[in-house]
C-alpha positions as CSV (number, residue, x, y, z in Angstrom):
1,M,-44.2,-4.5,11.9
2,E,-42.0,-7.4,13.0
3,Q,-39.0,-6.6,15.2
4,T,-35.6,-7.3,13.7
5,R,-32.9,-9.3,15.6
6,I,-30.8,-6.1,16.0
7,E,-33.8,-4.2,17.5
8,F,-34.6,-7.1,19.8
9,L,-31.0,-7.4,21.0
10,E,-30.7,-3.6,21.5
11,E,-33.8,-3.6,23.6
12,S,-32.5,-6.6,25.6
13,L,-29.2,-4.9,26.1
14,A,-30.9,-1.6,27.2
15,A,-32.7,-3.7,29.9
16,D,-29.5,-5.5,31.0
17,P,-26.4,-3.5,29.8
18,D,-24.0,-5.8,31.6
19,N,-25.2,-9.0,29.8
20,A,-22.1,-10.2,27.9
21,F,-24.0,-12.8,25.8
22,V,-26.5,-10.3,24.5
23,R,-23.8,-7.8,23.8
24,Y,-21.8,-10.4,21.9
25,A,-24.9,-11.5,19.9
26,L,-25.6,-7.9,19.0
27,A,-22.1,-7.4,17.9
28,M,-22.3,-10.4,15.7
29,E,-25.7,-9.3,14.2
30,L,-24.2,-5.8,13.5
31,L,-21.2,-7.5,11.9
32,N,-23.4,-9.6,9.7
33,A,-25.3,-6.5,8.7
34,G,-22.1,-4.8,7.5
35,R,-22.2,-2.3,10.4
36,D,-18.5,-2.9,11.3
37,D,-18.0,0.3,13.4
38,D,-21.1,-0.4,15.5
39,A,-20.0,-4.0,16.0
40,W,-16.5,-2.9,17.0
41,G,-17.9,-0.7,19.8
42,H,-19.6,-3.7,21.3
43,F,-16.6,-6.0,20.9
44,E,-14.4,-3.3,22.5
45,R,-16.7,-3.0,25.5
46,L,-16.7,-6.8,25.8
47,L,-13.0,-7.0,25.8
48,T,-12.7,-4.3,28.5
49,R,-15.6,-5.1,30.8
50,H,-15.9,-8.8,30.2
51,A,-12.3,-9.8,29.6
52,D,-13.1,-13.5,30.3
53,Y,-15.7,-13.7,27.6
54,S,-13.4,-15.7,25.3
55,A,-15.6,-15.9,22.2
56,A,-15.2,-12.1,21.7
57,Y,-11.5,-12.3,21.0
58,Y,-11.6,-14.3,17.8
59,Q,-14.4,-12.3,16.3
60,A,-12.9,-8.9,17.4
61,G,-9.5,-9.9,16.0
62,R,-11.0,-10.9,12.7
63,L,-12.9,-7.6,12.5
64,L,-9.8,-5.6,13.3
65,V,-7.9,-7.4,10.5
66,K,-10.8,-6.6,8.1
67,L,-10.6,-2.9,9.2
68,G,-6.8,-2.9,8.5
69,R,-5.9,-2.5,12.2
70,R,-3.3,-5.3,12.2
71,Q,-1.4,-4.4,15.4
72,E,-4.7,-4.1,17.4
73,A,-5.8,-7.5,15.9
74,W,-2.5,-9.0,17.0
75,D,-2.9,-7.6,20.5
76,V,-6.5,-8.8,20.8
77,L,-5.7,-12.3,19.5
78,T,-2.6,-12.6,21.8
79,N,-4.8,-11.5,24.8
80,G,-7.4,-14.0,23.8
81,I,-4.8,-16.8,23.7
82,E,-3.9,-16.0,27.3
83,V,-7.5,-15.9,28.5
84,T,-8.4,-19.2,26.8
85,R,-5.1,-20.7,28.2
86,R,-6.1,-19.7,31.7
87,Q,-9.6,-21.1,31.2
88,G,-8.3,-24.4,29.8
89,N,-10.4,-23.8,26.6
90,L,-8.1,-25.6,24.2
91,H,-10.5,-25.4,21.2
92,A,-10.9,-21.6,21.4
93,Q,-7.1,-21.3,22.1
94,S,-6.3,-23.3,19.0
95,E,-8.6,-21.1,16.8
96,L,-7.0,-18.0,18.2
97,E,-3.5,-19.3,17.6
98,A,-4.4,-20.2,14.0
99,A,-5.8,-16.7,13.4
100,L,-2.6,-15.2,14.9
101,E,-0.5,-17.4,12.7
102,E,-2.5,-16.4,9.6
103,L,-2.1,-12.8,10.6
104,G,1.7,-13.3,10.5
105,G,4.1,-10.6,11.5
106,R,3.0,-7.5,13.2
């Protein structure tokens, strides 16, 4: 039987649990599979253990909005803006700012 992407990424992560790229890829695959709670667990770990992994902020914020957790989404997006500002990543910063604006008030 052929291995799924999720299975491959889970095995890769088991071999290297601190690999931020693999964790992000797994979170995205889980998100695409409709496994929102599982995806959130990986995004949450990225945000706490790999706070400079800027790609995680946008996707984590969107997921939190989808889950109805607006205040947490606001916080994640705001933190992501600060991270991308420090990194000089203007493209990611503008995406986060647009997502925050779309979210509107807290």
